N, C-alpha and C positions, 0 to 999 in steps of 0.2 A: 242282750243281743248276741246272736250267734257270730262266731268268728268271720264267716264268709259275708255276713251282713255288714259287719264293721268295715271290711275291705271294700265292699261295694260303696259304702257311704263315703269313704275317703276318695275313691275314684270319682264319684259323682260330684264331690265338692270342688274338684279341679285345683286342690291345694298343691302347690309346688314347693320344693325344698327351699327354705330361706337361708341356707348356708352360703349361697352364691351361684351354684350351677342352675338352680331353678328346675331340677328334674321332677316330674310328677310324683308326688308322694305315694299315691295309690298304686302306681305301677311297681314301686319298690315293695310295698306291702304284699301285693299279689305275687310277685316273684318269690318272696320268702315263704309265703303261705303255701305255695304250690310244691315246695320241697317236702317230700314225705319221709322225713327222718325224725328220730326221737329228740335230738338235741339241736336247738336253735338259740341264737343269742340276739339280744337287743343292745345296741350301744348308743348312748346319748352323747353327741359331740358338743361338748361345752368348752372347747379349746378356742375361744374367741380371741384371735390374735391380730386381726386387722387394726392398724393404727386408726384411731378415730371412731371405733365401734365399741359400744358398751351396752347394747340392748340385752344380750344374754345375761350379763351381770345383774341388771335390774330385775329381770324375770326370776333369776335364781335367788336373789336376796330378798325380794319383796313378796314373791308368791310361789314358794317351793312346792307346795302341794299340788298346784296346777300341773307342774312338770311330772310329779310322781303319779298323779292320776292318769295323765296322758301316757306315761310309760306302761302302766298296768293295762290300759286299753289296747295299746299297740302290741304288747306281749300276748294278750288274749287273741287278738286278730291274726297274728302270724304264727302263734304256737311257740313263742320263746319261753325257755325255762329259767334263764338267768339274764340279768341286765347289768350293764356297767355305765356309770356316768363318768366320762373322762373330762376332768376340769382343769383349766389352765392354772399353772402354779401361781400366777400373779393375782389370783382372786381368793385370798385367805378368808375374807368375811363370808363369801359365798360357800366356801368349804365348811365353815362352822355351821352355817344355816342349813345347808343340805344334810350334813351329818345328823343334826338334831331332828330334822324332818324325817329322815329315814328311820331313826329310832322310834319316833312317834308313830310312823306308819306301820312298823312291825308290831308295835304294842296294840294298835287298833285293828290288826288283822288284814291290812291292805297288802302287806308283803309277807311271804312265808314259804310254805312248802311247795306250792305250785309255781311261784315266781318270786324271785328276790332281786334286789338292786344293790349294787356295791359302788361306792364312790372311790375313784382312782384319781389322784392328783398328778398331773404331768410334771415334766422337768424343764419346761420353758421353750420347747421347740415350736416355732411358728408353723413348720411344715405339718405338725400333727393335726392341723385343721383339715388336711387332706385325708380322706377316710381310710385309705389303705395304710398310710404311714401311721395313723392313729392306732389301727389294729395291730401293727407290728409293735408299737410301743406298749400296748396292753399285754402282748405276749412276752414282754421283757426283751425285745429285740431293738436294734437300731431303727429309728423312725424314717425308713426309706419307703419310697413309693413302690407298690407292687405292679407287676405286669398284669394286664387284663386282656382277654379272658384268662382264667375263669372270673366271673363277676362275684363280688362278695355275697350277693344274695344266694349263691350256690356254694361257694367255699370262702368263708370269711374268717371270723375269729376262731382260732384253733381248728381251722379247716371245716367249720360247720356253717350252714346258712346263717347269715347275719343281716339284721336290719339296722342301718346307721341313719340317724336323723339328728339334726341339730336342735338346740333348745327351742328356738322360736317356732320351728315347724311343729314340733310336738305340742307346744303350748296352745296351738290353734285347735287341737283335737277335741278337748272337752266341750268347747263352744260348738263345734260341728255336730257332736253327738247330741248335745242339748237342743240346738235350734234347727238342725237338719242341713243336709248337703245343699239344698236349693237356696237356703238363706245365705249360706256362705258364698256360693257361686254367684249370687246376685250382687255381691260387693266387687269392686274393681272394674276392669274393662279388658277388652281384647282377650288374649289368652293368659292374662295375669289377673287372677281372681283373688278376692279376699283383701287383707290389709297387710301393710309392711311397717315394721318399726324402723325409724330413721334416727340416727345419732348425729346431732348437729354440733360442730366443734365451737371452740371458744371465740373464734373471730366473729361469729354472729352476735347480734345484739341480744338475741334470746336463744342461747344454746340450750341443749337438753335432748330428751328423748321424746319422740312424737310417733303416734300411730296414725297412719294415713291409708286411705284406699288407694290401690293401684289406679293409675290414670291421672293423678294430680300432676299438673305441669311443674317442672323444676323451678320455674320462675316463682310460683306460689310458695314452694318450699323455702326459697331464698328470701323473698320479700315479706311474705305474710307470716309463715311459721318462724323463720329465723329473724325477721325484723330488719333485714339488711345487714351490712357489715359495721363493725365498731370503728373501722378506719379505712380510708382509701376507697378506691374503686375496685370492683370485682374483676380479677384476672381470669378466674375459672373455678370450677367446682369438681372435686374428685368425689364421685359417688361409688361406694362399693369397695373401697380399699385401694392399696397401692398397686395392685395388679390390674386395675381398671384405668380407662383413659380419663382425661380431664375435659369436662364440658365447658366450652367457651361461652361467654355471655350471649353471643348471637344465637346459640342453640338452646337457650333456657326454655323455649316454648315446647321442647320435647317432653312428652308425658312419661311418667314413671311406669315402666313396663319392661319385661325381659327382652322381648324382640325389638321394642322401640329404642331402648338404650343400645342394644347391640348394633342397630342400624346406623348409629352415629359413631361406632367404634368404642363405645363405653359399656358400662355394666351396672346392673342393680347391685350385684354382689351381696355383701352382708348388710349393707345399709348405712355404713358410715358416710357422713356428708362433711367433707373438709373443704372449706372455702379458702381461696388464696386471694390476697389483695395485690394491687399493682406494684407494691414495693417488693414483691418476690418474683424473680425471673423464672421462666420455664426451665432454663438451664439449671438453676439451683434445685428446683423440684425434681427434675429428671435425674440429676446426680445423686440426690438423696434416695430416690426410689431404687436406683441400681445398686447403691451401697447396701441398702436394706436387703435387696434381693440376693446379693452376693453373700451377705452374712448369714442369711437364713436358708440358703440352698443346702440340700442334704448331700450333694456331691455325687449322686448316682449318675447323672447325665453329663457328659463332657462339655457340651455347649453351655450348660447352666453353670457347671463348676468352674470352668475357665473363661467362658465368654462373658458372663455377667460381671465379674470383677474387672475384666478388660474394658467393658463398656463404661463402668463406673470411673475407671482411671481416665478414659478419654474425655468424659464429660467434666471431670474435675479439672483436667488440664485445659479444656476449652474455657473454663471460667477465668483462667489466667492469661487467656489470649492465644493459646496454642490451638490451631484449627484441627478439626477431626477429618480424617480421610473418609469421604462419603462412601466409597465402594466397600471399604473394610467394615465400616459401621453397619451398612445395610446387609452385608454377608453374615455378620454376627447375629443380627436380629432375625434374619431368615433361618439360620441354623437353630436358634432358640425356638422359633415357631414350628419348625418341621420335625425336630428330633427330640424334644423334651417329653419325658414320660408323663408328666403331670401338668397341672395348671399353673405351677409356679413359673417354670420357664416360658410356657406359652403365654401366660398372663403378662410377663415382662415384655415379651415381643409385641403383644397387643397394645400395651401402654406406649411403647416406642412408636408404633405405627400411628396411634391416635394423636400423639402430640405433633408428629410430622404432618398429619392431616389437618389439624385444627390451628396449629401455630407455625405455619410454614414460613411466614415472613421473619419471625423472630429466629427461627432455626437456620435460616440462610447464612447468618453470620457465624455459625459454628463450623461450617464445612469448608474444606479447601477445594 
């Protein structure tokens, strides 16, 4: 297939990025393909850092050649001459599997003179899941978020046009090439097409990794796939990582889709599904999310660097009976939302707003 034919195929499939943002993959491919320069890069984002998410790990360890095949297809489509797989440090088994697969792929002639792939193991920064911070890390710099524009499809790795896609997104490509764009677009619903991997945590009776079509109600994920909870009653479900909101039981009829989840102040994200029972308070969850957010902030934005730990302190104090000043709390959340360069600070603000929206009665006791 010609490169432009591959780009049109991905556009027609309506595949969206599975890393969290849900940006149309074909538009990224087209933007890189349109850059008329001799050197372009492909970067595979395998820095799966969201608590509760483990889909990329299974793909990397169980089917590495699907990823390598997808990378070669993507490189041909956009004109990339070199690729990097950026793998999180906490996946040593995946590192061994991918390294062996790369050696075998070179021996078989899949990789070589026209395009080659290199494995790079990260140093444990959660923020490297954000694509510009990841590119900085690949360049040997501090993993901080870059200002945009320029977009990385124009000036990315080492200043060259770069296509960044996460593991799950790329692993859909061989299926689309084999079966066609129309077959893929026929799966799912609304503007969320295809399938999504969901990682269900250990509170479910049937935890594990599931592939589902978009459009499945969250109630079906909880009750049928997960088999309900091992203990207690459901307090809520965090879908998509700690920067997404918590879905309360009364909204489990919501269907899994990017816009549908956004409409209730939550997100599909990377697909980690963490259930909470009624023995865990929203205050405990919120305090832990903001502690996590403060620890993983790169420190570039003042509201994120200073505001997030302050919010964590307020929530921790509230657990001992010290009320939170509502005006101050809301000003900090607003600053995070309005001035953060990346989705880390903005996501924390969205989380705060979502729990205020869905657990208002419980939160009333926090504030003075």
